[in-house]
VEXDREN-2710 file (C-alpha; in Angstrom, 1 decimal):
% VEXDREN-2710
k/r/px/py/pz
1/MET/9.7/-18.8/-4.7
2/THR/12.5/-17.6/-6.8
3/THR/16.2/-18.2/-6.9
4/ASN/16.8/-16.6/-10.3
5/ASN/20.5/-16.3/-10.9
6/GLY/19.9/-12.9/-12.5
7/ILE/18.7/-11.3/-9.3
8/ARG/21.2/-13.2/-7.2
9/LYS/23.9/-11.5/-9.4
10/ILE/22.3/-8.1/-8.9
11/PHE/22.0/-8.5/-5.1
12/GLY/25.7/-9.7/-5.1
13/GLN/26.7/-6.5/-7.0
14/ILE/24.9/-4.4/-4.5
15/ALA/26.5/-6.2/-1.6
16/ASP/30.0/-5.8/-3.1
17/LYS/29.6/-2.2/-4.2
18/TYR/28.3/-1.0/-0.8
19/ASN/30.2/-3.4/1.5
20/LEU/27.1/-5.2/2.9
21/PRO/28.3/-8.5/4.3
22/GLY/24.9/-9.3/5.8
23/LEU/23.3/-9.3/2.3
24/ALA/26.2/-11.1/0.8
25/GLN/25.8/-14.0/3.3
26/ILE/22.0/-14.2/2.9
27/ILE/22.1/-14.6/-0.9
28/LYS/24.3/-17.7/-0.7
29/SER/21.4/-19.9/0.4
30/ASN/18.8/-21.1/-2.1
31/ASP/16.4/-21.7/0.8
32/HIS/16.6/-18.3/2.4
33/ILE/13.3/-16.5/3.0
34/LEU/14.5/-13.6/0.9
35/TRP/13.6/-15.6/-2.2
36/LYS/10.1/-16.0/-0.9
37/LYS/9.5/-12.3/-0.2
38/ASP/7.5/-10.1/-2.4
39/ILE/10.3/-7.7/-3.0
40/SER/12.5/-10.4/-4.6
41/ILE/9.6/-11.9/-6.6
42/CYS/8.8/-8.4/-8.0
43/ILE/12.4/-7.7/-9.0
44/ASP/12.7/-11.2/-10.5
45/ASN/9.5/-10.8/-12.6
46/ILE/10.6/-7.3/-13.8
47/LEU/14.0/-8.8/-14.8
48/LYS/12.3/-11.7/-16.6
49/ALA/10.1/-9.2/-18.6
50/VAL/13.3/-7.4/-19.7
51/GLU/15.1/-10.6/-20.6
52/ALA/12.3/-12.1/-22.6
53/GLU/11.9/-11.6/-26.3
54/GLY/9.4/-9.0/-27.4
55/ASP/8.2/-5.5/-26.5
56/THR/9.5/-5.0/-22.9
57/LYS/6.8/-2.5/-22.0
58/GLU/4.1/-4.9/-23.0
59/LEU/5.8/-7.7/-21.2
60/LEU/6.0/-5.6/-18.0
61/LYS/2.2/-5.6/-18.0
62/GLU/2.5/-9.3/-17.1
63/ALA/5.0/-8.8/-14.3
64/LYS/3.3/-9.7/-11.1
65/ASN/3.9/-9.7/-7.4
66/MET/3.6/-12.7/-5.0
67/TYR/-0.2/-12.1/-4.8
68/ASN/-0.6/-12.4/-8.5
69/GLY/-1.3/-8.6/-8.8
70/PRO/0.2/-6.9/-11.9
71/ILE/3.0/-4.7/-10.5
72/PHE/2.4/-1.8/-12.8
73/ALA/-1.4/-1.8/-13.0
74/ILE/-3.6/1.3/-12.4
75/ASN/-6.6/-0.9/-13.1
76/ALA/-5.8/-4.3/-14.5
77/GLN/-9.4/-5.1/-15.3
78/GLU/-9.6/-2.0/-17.5
79/LYS/-6.1/-2.8/-18.9
80/LYS/-4.7/0.5/-17.5
81/TYR/-1.0/0.4/-16.6
82/LEU/1.6/3.0/-15.6
83/ILE/4.5/1.8/-17.8
84/LYS/6.5/4.7/-19.3
85/ALA/10.1/3.5/-19.6
86/GLU/12.2/0.3/-19.4
87/PRO/14.1/-0.3/-16.2
88/ASN/17.9/0.1/-16.0
89/PHE/19.2/-2.4/-13.4
90/GLU/22.8/-1.1/-13.4
91/LYS/21.7/2.5/-13.0
92/ALA/19.4/1.4/-10.2
93/ILE/22.5/-0.1/-8.4
94/GLU/24.3/3.3/-8.8
95/ASP/21.3/5.2/-7.6
96/LEU/21.2/3.3/-4.3
97/ALA/24.0/5.6/-3.1
98/LYS/21.5/8.5/-3.1
99/TYR/19.3/6.7/-0.6
100/ASP/22.0/5.3/1.7
101/PHE/19.8/5.6/4.8
102/CYS/18.7/2.0/3.9
103/PHE/22.2/0.6/4.5
104/LYS/22.0/1.2/8.2
105/LEU/18.6/-0.5/8.5
106/SER/18.6/-4.1/7.2
107/PRO/19.3/-6.2/4.1
108/TYR/15.5/-6.1/3.5
109/HIS/15.4/-2.3/3.4
110/VAL/18.3/-2.3/0.9
111/ILE/16.4/-4.7/-1.5
112/ASN/13.2/-2.8/-0.9
113/THR/14.9/0.5/-1.8
114/TYR/16.3/-1.1/-4.9
115/LEU/12.8/-2.2/-6.0
116/ALA/11.5/1.3/-5.4
117/ILE/14.2/2.7/-7.7
118/LEU/13.3/0.2/-10.4
119/ILE/9.6/1.0/-10.1
120/ALA/10.3/4.7/-10.2
121/GLN/12.2/4.2/-13.4
122/VAL/9.4/2.3/-15.1
123/THR/6.6/4.7/-13.9
124/GLU/8.7/7.8/-14.3
125/GLN/8.1/8.9/-10.8
126/ASN/10.9/11.0/-9.4
127/LEU/11.9/9.6/-6.0
128/ASP/13.5/12.9/-4.9
129/THR/10.3/14.7/-5.7
130/LEU/8.2/12.2/-3.8
131/LEU/10.5/12.5/-0.8
132/LYS/10.3/16.3/-0.9
133/LYS/6.5/16.1/-1.0
134/GLY/6.6/13.7/1.9
135/GLU/8.7/16.0/4.0
136/GLU/6.5/19.0/3.2
137/HIS/3.5/16.9/4.3
138/MET/5.2/16.0/7.6
139/GLU/6.1/19.6/8.3
140/ALA/2.6/20.7/7.6
141/PHE/1.3/18.0/9.9
142/ILE/3.6/19.1/12.7
143/ALA/2.5/22.7/12.3
144/ALA/-1.2/21.8/12.4
145/SER/-0.7/19.5/15.4
146/LEU/1.0/22.2/17.4
147/LYS/-1.8/24.5/16.6
148/GLU/-4.8/22.2/17.1
149/ASN/-3.8/19.3/19.4
150/LYS/-3.6/20.2/23.1
151/ASN/-1.4/17.2/23.7
152/TRP/1.4/18.8/21.6
153/ASN/4.1/21.0/23.2
154/LYS/6.7/22.7/21.0
155/ALA/9.1/23.0/23.9
156/THR/9.3/19.2/24.3
157/LEU/8.8/18.3/20.6
158/THR/12.1/16.5/20.1
159/SER/14.3/14.4/22.4
160/ALA/17.7/12.7/22.5
161/LYS/15.9/9.3/22.6
162/PRO/13.0/9.4/20.2
163/ARG/10.7/6.4/20.0
164/LEU/9.2/4.5/17.1
165/ILE/5.7/3.5/18.1
166/ILE/4.1/0.7/16.0
167/PRO/0.4/0.1/16.4
168/ILE/-0.9/-3.4/15.7
169/GLY/-4.6/-3.9/15.3
170/ALA/-7.5/-4.2/12.8
171/ALA/-9.9/-1.4/11.8
172/GLY/-11.9/0.0/14.6
173/CYS/-9.6/-1.2/17.3
174/GLY/-8.9/2.3/18.7
175/LYS/-5.7/3.3/17.0
176/SER/-6.9/6.7/16.0
177/THR/-8.1/7.6/19.6
178/PHE/-4.9/6.3/21.0
179/TYR/-2.8/8.3/18.6
180/HIS/-4.6/11.5/19.4
181/GLU/-3.7/11.1/23.0
182/LEU/0.0/10.5/22.3
183/GLY/1.1/14.1/21.7
184/ASN/4.4/15.2/20.2
185/VAL/4.6/12.0/18.0
186/VAL/4.7/12.5/14.2
187/ASN/2.2/10.5/12.3
188/ALA/4.0/8.6/9.5
189/SER/0.7/7.4/7.9
190/CYS/0.9/5.4/4.7
191/ASP/-2.8/6.2/4.0
192/ASN/-2.1/10.0/4.2
193/ILE/1.1/9.8/2.2
194/ARG/-0.3/7.5/-0.4
195/TYR/-3.3/9.8/-1.0
196/MET/-1.1/12.9/-1.0
197/LEU/1.3/11.5/-3.6
198/PHE/-1.1/9.4/-5.8
199/ASN/-4.7/10.7/-5.5
200/GLU/-4.7/11.3/-9.3
201/TYR/-4.7/7.5/-9.7
202/GLY/-7.4/6.9/-7.1
203/PRO/-5.2/6.0/-5.3
204/CYS/-5.2/2.6/-7.0
205/PHE/-3.5/0.5/-4.2
206/THR/-1.6/-1.6/-6.7
207/PRO/2.0/-2.9/-6.2
208/TRP/3.9/0.0/-7.8
209/GLU/2.0/2.6/-5.8
210/SER/2.3/0.7/-2.5
211/THR/6.0/0.2/-3.0
212/LEU/6.6/3.9/-3.6
213/ALA/4.2/5.0/-0.8
214/TRP/6.0/2.8/1.8
215/PHE/9.4/3.9/0.5
216/VAL/8.4/7.4/1.4
217/VAL/7.0/6.4/4.8
218/ASN/10.2/4.5/5.6
219/ARG/12.4/7.4/4.6
220/MET/10.2/9.9/6.6
221/THR/10.4/7.6/9.6
222/ASP/14.1/7.5/9.5
223/LEU/14.5/11.2/8.7
224/TYR/12.3/12.4/11.6
225/ILE/13.7/9.9/14.2
226/GLY/17.1/11.2/13.1
227/ARG/15.9/14.7/13.9
228/GLY/14.7/13.7/17.4
229/TYR/11.0/13.2/16.7
230/SER/9.1/10.2/18.0
231/VAL/7.2/8.6/15.1
232/PHE/3.9/6.7/14.9
233/TYR/4.4/4.1/12.2
234/ASN/0.8/4.2/11.1
235/GLY/-0.4/1.1/9.3
236/VAL/-2.5/-1.8/10.3
237/ASN/0.6/-3.9/10.8
238/THR/-1.3/-7.0/11.8
239/ASP/0.8/-9.6/9.9
240/MET/4.0/-10.5/11.8
241/GLU/6.0/-11.2/8.6
242/TYR/4.7/-8.0/7.1
243/ARG/5.9/-5.8/10.0
244/SER/9.1/-7.8/10.7
245/PRO/11.3/-5.6/8.4
246/ILE/10.8/-2.9/11.1
247/THR/10.0/-4.8/14.3
248/MET/12.5/-7.6/13.7
249/GLU/10.1/-10.1/15.5
250/ASN/11.4/-12.6/13.0
251/PRO/15.0/-12.9/14.1
252/ASP/16.2/-13.8/10.6
253/PRO/19.3/-11.8/9.5
254/LEU/17.3/-10.4/6.6
255/TYR/15.6/-8.0/9.1
256/ALA/18.5/-7.5/11.5
257/GLY/20.0/-4.1/12.3
258/ILE/17.1/-1.6/12.8
259/PRO/18.6/1.1/15.1
260/TYR/15.3/2.4/16.5
261/ASN/14.0/2.5/20.1
262/MET/10.7/0.8/19.5
263/LYS/7.4/0.1/21.3
264/LEU/4.8/-2.2/19.8
265/VAL/1.3/-1.3/20.8
266/TYR/-1.1/-4.3/20.5
267/PHE/-4.8/-3.5/20.4
268/GLU/-6.8/-6.5/21.6
269/PRO/-9.6/-7.6/19.3
270/THR/-13.2/-7.1/20.3
271/VAL/-13.9/-10.8/20.2
272/SER/-11.6/-13.6/21.2
273/LEU/-11.3/-16.5/18.8
274/THR/-9.9/-20.0/19.2
275/SER/-7.5/-21.2/16.6
276/SER/-10.3/-23.3/15.0
277/GLU/-12.5/-20.3/14.9
278/VAL/-9.8/-18.2/13.2
279/ASN/-9.5/-21.0/10.6
280/GLU/-13.3/-20.9/10.3
281/LEU/-13.1/-17.2/9.6
282/LYS/-10.3/-17.6/7.1
283/SER/-12.4/-20.1/5.1
284/ILE/-15.0/-17.4/4.3
285/ASN/-14.3/-15.9/0.9
286/LEU/-15.5/-12.3/0.9
287/TRP/-13.9/-11.7/-2.5
288/GLY/-16.3/-14.2/-4.1
289/THR/-19.3/-13.7/-1.8
290/ALA/-20.9/-10.4/-0.6
291/LEU/-20.8/-10.0/3.1
292/ASP/-24.6/-9.9/3.4
293/LYS/-24.8/-13.1/1.4
294/VAL/-22.6/-15.2/3.5
295/ASN/-24.4/-18.4/4.7
296/ARG/-24.0/-18.3/8.5
297/THR/-25.5/-21.7/9.1
298/GLY/-23.0/-23.7/11.1
299/LEU/-20.8/-20.8/11.8
300/SER/-19.8/-20.3/15.5
301/SER/-21.3/-17.3/17.3
302/ASN/-17.9/-15.7/17.7
303/VAL/-17.2/-15.8/13.9
304/CYS/-20.7/-14.3/13.4
305/LYS/-19.7/-11.5/15.7
306/ILE/-16.6/-10.8/13.6
307/LEU/-18.8/-10.7/10.5
308/ASP/-21.1/-8.2/12.2
309/LEU/-18.1/-6.1/13.2
310/ILE/-16.9/-6.1/9.5
311/GLN/-20.4/-5.0/8.4
312/THR/-20.5/-2.2/11.0
313/ASN/-17.1/-1.0/10.0
314/THR/-18.0/-1.0/6.3
315/GLU/-21.2/0.9/6.9
316/ARG/-19.6/3.4/9.2
317/THR/-16.8/4.1/6.8
318/MET/-19.2/4.4/3.8
319/GLU/-21.2/6.9/5.8
320/ARG/-18.1/8.9/6.9
321/THR/-16.9/9.1/3.3
322/ARG/-20.2/9.8/1.6
323/ALA/-19.8/13.6/1.5
324/ILE/-16.2/13.1/0.1
325/ARG/-17.4/10.7/-2.6
326/GLU/-20.2/13.1/-3.5
327/GLY/-17.9/16.0/-3.8
328/LYS/-19.5/17.9/-0.9
329/ALA/-16.5/17.7/1.3
330/LYS/-12.7/17.4/0.9
331/GLN/-10.3/14.9/2.4
332/ASP/-8.6/16.0/5.6
333/PRO/-4.9/15.6/4.4
334/PHE/-3.9/14.4/7.9
335/ASP/-6.8/12.0/8.4
336/ILE/-7.5/10.3/5.1
337/LEU/-10.8/8.4/4.9
338/TYR/-11.7/5.8/2.2
339/PRO/-13.8/2.7/2.0
340/VAL/-11.9/-0.6/2.5
341/PRO/-13.3/-3.7/0.9
342/PRO/-14.8/-6.1/3.5
343/ALA/-12.4/-8.8/2.4
344/ILE/-9.4/-6.7/3.3
345/VAL/-11.0/-5.8/6.7
346/LYS/-11.5/-9.5/7.3
347/MET/-7.9/-10.3/6.5
348/PHE/-6.7/-7.8/9.0
349/MET/-9.1/-9.2/11.6
350/GLU/-7.7/-12.7/11.0
351/GLN/-4.2/-11.5/11.5
352/SER/-4.9/-9.5/14.6
353/PHE/-5.3/-12.5/16.9
354/VAL/-1.5/-13.1/16.9
355/LYS/-0.2/-11.0/19.8
356/PRO/3.4/-9.8/19.7
357/GLN/5.6/-10.8/22.6
358/GLY/8.5/-9.2/24.5
359/PRO/9.3/-6.4/26.9
360/ASN/8.7/-3.6/24.3
361/VAL/5.0/-4.6/23.8
362/VAL/2.2/-2.5/25.3
363/VAL/-1.2/-4.3/25.3
364/VAL/-4.3/-2.1/25.1
365/PRO/-7.3/-4.1/26.3
366/ARG/-10.5/-3.9/24.3
367/LYS/-13.0/-1.8/26.2
368/GLU/-16.2/-0.1/25.0
369/ILE/-16.4/3.4/26.6
370/PRO/-19.3/5.5/25.4
371/ASP/-18.2/8.7/27.2
372/ALA/-15.7/10.6/25.1
373/ALA/-13.8/12.1/28.1
374/GLU/-13.5/8.7/29.8
375/ARG/-12.4/7.0/26.5
376/ALA/-9.7/9.7/26.0
377/ALA/-8.4/9.2/29.6
378/PHE/-8.3/5.4/29.1
379/TYR/-6.2/5.6/25.9
380/ARG/-4.0/8.4/27.4
381/LYS/-2.8/6.0/30.1
382/TYR/-1.6/3.5/27.4
383/ALA/-0.2/6.3/25.2
384/GLU/2.0/7.4/28.1
385/MET/3.2/3.8/28.6
386/ALA/4.2/3.7/24.9
387/ALA/5.8/7.1/24.8
388/ASN/7.9/6.9/28.0
END
């Protein structure tokens, strides 16, 4: 947690300059959740690196996010970082005016945009160039979908009341099949945009890269909804606090003000777990122990089923990406495939047992349907519920 007076002063300057009373009120409290959020911790640690005595660029290597990940790493183990310049906090405040879409969203989005500007300064990434590439990607996706997806119709592509559709579910839950049946809904996929922007770095999935990729996703989401397109906010979105900046499920004023017409689509997990079984699953450390080396003695049968699902998912993804890894095939720019560590898959599984509540939630029951046509018809029914 941080309540560094330096970042409090910066946030106050932002609130004053852009007349943001919501942000001004939030920063008065030392106990507000803003100080516990990754966006504030990152800005605080960048500021501390600048204020400390020594070589700022070297000190920025030690700036970390709330998960103790080096913010500017490409590969921390190999001591590779993307640090090309020192941040300019005052200029970043001025530059917020260029990305004023964030002001109508929420205080969280304002701070997140400010962080993206700082990270772009240090890494010498041009935000305008990233946004231009993002828009080109989206336009190419729309053109390809109109040509190849029978559920798309140019005559009804936009509407006066576009919808933001947010999927919530772990890997293998059916999101891709569901999305294919939506039709006329733009895919704002962080995986696709991250790869398109940063494939020269791996992508590396480190904090600087994730911040910039999601900044582009958020801008594209707002841009295309503003043009009348419905948007599929395509991420795993399993953690309630992680998605609250968009969904406002947490009613804190930090997240208040999102002007979108939203539907949350919850994909039920394959296996139901009790709270004690979820805790049992959380106690397994797949970062320190290989999945096939986990001692299952004493584990409940349901937790073992989850481990089997993770194994199946890992094997399936590795097989699907083999040709890409071996250079025999290229990535589909609109359906990026890459292996995800089993520990990450497990984390998403753990989070996926918390079902969102409210009238804007569509629940998709888990159902194994081997026949492709029947499976498509099943998901089409729920896609229509989300889109209408």
